[in-house]
C-alpha positions in Angstrom: 0.1 0.0 0.1 1.4 3.3 -1.0 0.6 6.1 1.3 1.4 9.8 1.4 4.9 10.1 3.1 5.1 12.4 6.2 8.8 12.4 5.9 9.2 15.6 3.6 7.2 17.5 6.1 9.1 16.5 9.0 12.1 17.5 7.2 11.4 21.1 7.7 11.9 21.4 11.2 13.3 19.3 14.2 10.5 20.1 16.3 6.7 20.1 15.6 5.0 22.5 18.0 1.8 20.6 19.6 -0.7 23.5 19.8 -4.1 23.7 22.1 -5.6 26.9 20.9 -8.2 28.6 23.5 -9.6 30.8 20.6 -9.3 31.4 16.8 -7.5 34.7 16.9 -4.9 33.2 19.4 -4.3 30.2 17.0 -3.3 32.5 14.3 -1.0 34.9 16.4 0.5 31.6 17.6 1.0 30.2 14.4 2.6 33.6 13.1 4.9 33.4 16.0 6.0 29.7 15.3 6.5 30.4 11.6 8.8 33.5 12.5 10.8 31.4 14.8 11.5 28.9 12.2 8.8 26.0 12.9 6.4 26.1 10.1 4.9 22.6 10.8 2.2 23.1 13.4 -0.1 20.5 14.9 -3.2 21.9 16.4 -4.7 19.4 18.7 -8.6 18.9 18.4 -9.0 19.2 22.1 -11.0 22.7 21.9 -14.0 23.8 20.5 -12.2 26.3 18.3 -9.5 23.9 17.0 -11.0 23.0 13.5 -11.9 26.6 12.9 -8.4 27.8 14.1 -6.8 25.2 11.6 -9.2 26.9 8.9 -8.1 30.3 9.9 -4.2 29.3 10.0 -4.3 27.6 6.7 -5.9 30.9 5.3 -4.2 33.5 6.9 -0.6 32.3 7.6 0.6 31.0 4.5 4.1 29.9 5.4 2.5 27.8 8.0 2.1 24.1 7.5 -0.9 23.3 9.8 -2.2 19.8 10.7 -4.6 18.4 12.9 -3.5 16.3 16.1 -5.6 14.2 18.5 -7.7 12.6 15.5 -9.2 9.9 17.4 -12.3 9.2 15.4 -13.1 8.7 11.6 -15.1 11.5 11.2 -12.6 13.9 12.4 -10.3 12.7 9.3 -12.7 14.2 7.0 -13.5 17.2 9.1 -10.0 18.2 9.6 -8.9 17.9 6.0 -12.1 19.9 5.2 -10.9 22.6 7.4 -7.4 22.8 5.7 -5.1 20.2 7.7 -2.3 19.2 5.6 -1.4 16.3 7.8 -3.3 14.3 10.5 -1.7 12.9 13.9 -3.3 10.5 16.3 -2.5 9.3 19.9 -3.2 5.8 18.9 -5.7 3.8 16.4 -8.7 1.9 16.3 -9.6 -0.4 13.3 -12.1 2.2 12.1 -9.7 5.1 12.5 -7.0 3.0 10.5 -9.3 2.7 7.8 -10.2 6.2 7.5 -6.2 7.1 7.7 -5.7 4.7 4.9 -8.0 6.7 2.6 -6.9 10.1 3.6 -5.1 12.2 1.0 -2.7 13.7 3.3 0.3 12.5 5.4 -0.6 10.7 8.7 1.4 10.0 11.9 -0.6 7.2 13.5 0.3 6.8 17.0 2.0 3.7 18.6 3.3 2.7 22.0 4.9 -0.6 21.6 7.0 -2.6 18.8 4.0 -4.9 18.3 1.7 -1.9 17.7 4.7 -0.2 15.4 4.7 -3.7 13.4 1.0 -3.5 12.7 1.1 -0.1 11.4 4.1 -0.8 9.1 2.1 -3.9 7.8 -0.9 -1.5 7.0 1.6 0.8 5.0 2.7 3.4 7.6 6.2 3.7 7.7 6.6 7.0 9.8 4.8 6.9 13.4 4.1 8.8 16.3 5.5 7.3 19.5 3.2 8.4 22.3 3.4 9.0 25.1 7.2 8.8 24.6 8.8 9.2 27.8 6.3 7.1 29.7 6.8 4.0 27.2 10.4 4.2 27.0 11.5 7.3 25.3 14.5 7.5 23.2 15.9 4.2 24.4 12.9 2.4 23.2 13.4 3.8 19.6 17.1 3.0 19.7 16.4 -0.5 20.8 14.0 -1.2 17.8 16.0 0.3 15.1 17.8 -2.9 14.4 14.7 -5.2 14.2 12.6 -2.7 12.8 14.9 -0.7 10.4 12.5 0.5 7.9 10.5 2.6 10.5 10.9 6.2 11.6 9.5 8.2 14.4 8.2 11.3 15.5 7.8 10.8 19.4 5.7 13.2 21.3 4.9 13.1 25.2 7.3 14.5 28.0 9.8 15.9 25.5 11.4 19.1 26.3 14.5 21.3 26.4 16.2 18.9 28.8 15.9 15.4 27.0 15.2 16.6 23.2 18.9 16.1 22.6 18.9 12.5 23.2 15.9 11.9 20.8 17.3 14.0 17.9 20.8 12.0 18.2 18.8 8.8 17.0 18.9 8.5 13.2 15.4 6.9 13.3 13.9 10.1 14.6 13.0 12.5 12.0 11.7 15.1 14.4 9.9 15.4 17.7 6.6 16.8 19.0 6.6 19.2 21.7 4.5 21.9 23.4 7.4 23.5 25.3 7.7 26.2 22.5 4.3 27.3 23.1 3.5 26.9 26.7 0.0 27.5 28.1 0.9 30.5 30.2 2.6 32.4 27.2 -0.2 31.7 24.9 -2.6 33.0 27.5 -0.5 36.2 28.0 0.0 36.8 24.4 3.5 37.0 24.7 4.3 36.1 21.0 7.9 37.6 21.3 8.8 34.9 24.0 7.2 32.1 21.5 9.3 33.2 18.8 12.5 33.3 20.8 11.6 29.7 22.1 10.7 28.5 18.6 13.9 30.1 17.3 16.0 27.9 19.8 14.1 24.8 18.7 14.7 25.3 15.1 18.3 25.2 15.3 18.4 21.9 17.0 20.5 19.3 15.2 19.3 15.8 14.3 21.0 12.7 13.2 18.3 11.6 10.7 19.0 14.8 8.7 22.8 15.6 9.0 24.3 18.9 7.9 
């Protein structure tokens, strides 16, 4: 099965900001700050009521952003997210029905897994780039390093518990294309509207080096 490949998107930056938007207006301003800081790939989680509307607004008003939908947990959210303008989809895990919807999606998908068995199942379905979630809780960079030899065709974008103190050990693994994280857009800074601080955090994250894409 040939599915849209997320690799070319993840090559754009080492960190994918995982964003929970309190409002459409805040989502647009946040996206502009992240792009200015060098992080164009933005995952807007479907955890708040304005999330889909925010995806549509970011897609329309922030042309340099590559906005996707995260926390896609039900099949109907696949169609709604793509209709809103999402250019990629991310899930914390999968169900048979969700996998079926993902297999038909016209955009790249990062389906979530937490174990080697789940990763193997997803690979058999045609997915070769996966989200490991919740990364730190299930073994983190050590887990991904351990499965590199038996599962050499898989690549990962881990999310969950990753921040400035441990991001380096993740990006040092050649089977990790990028990481997802919310530390570049913390809730308090978004609430205060401190976009300059978010630009600074994003700029620092955008300069992180990764083994998967050597300079």
